N, C-alpha and C positions, 0 to 999 in steps of 0.2 A: 255164740257158736256153743254149740254142743259138745263135750268131749266125750258122749258115749255115741256118737256117730261111727260107722264104720271106717271113714274117709278123714278121720281127725289127724292121721300120722300123716299122710300124704297132704296134707293141708298144712301139717308145721314144719314137714322139710321142705314144702315148696316156701313155706317164707324165710325158712332159713337159709335156703340156696339164695334167693332174692336178694338179703341181707349182706350176704357176701358176697355176692357179683355188686350192688351198689357200693359197699366199703370198697370193694378191690378197684372199681373205676374210682371213686373219689380218690384214692391213695396215688392212683395214675397221675391224675390230673394236677394234684398238687406237688408232686415230685417232677412232672416236666414242667409246672409254672417255676417253682423252686429253680431247678437247670436251665430255664430262658431267664430268671434272672441274673444267673449266675455269669453267663454269657454274655448278656450285657453289661455286667460289674467289668468282664475282664476286657471287653471291645473298648469301654468309656477309658480305663486305664491304660489301656495301652492309645488312645485319644484316636482310636479311628472313628470318622465321621461318615455321614451320607453324603454321597456325592451330589452336588445339584444336577439339575437335569441338564441336558445340553440343550442350547439355544437352539431354537428352529432357524432355516435358513430360508432367508426371505428373498424368492426369485424374484430378479429385476428385470 
């Protein structure tokens, strides 16, 4: 990339903005993963288990 091109500022700002967006999305994903792990730990500590599905009724 030539730094003497007239559009170099636009390209650098675009790269910077893209980097910020990607970092923000990564932070959100990590925050949600931590939140889900904490909720699962809380449910396990309270001994909440998944229910077994109801047995289907056999029409006789």
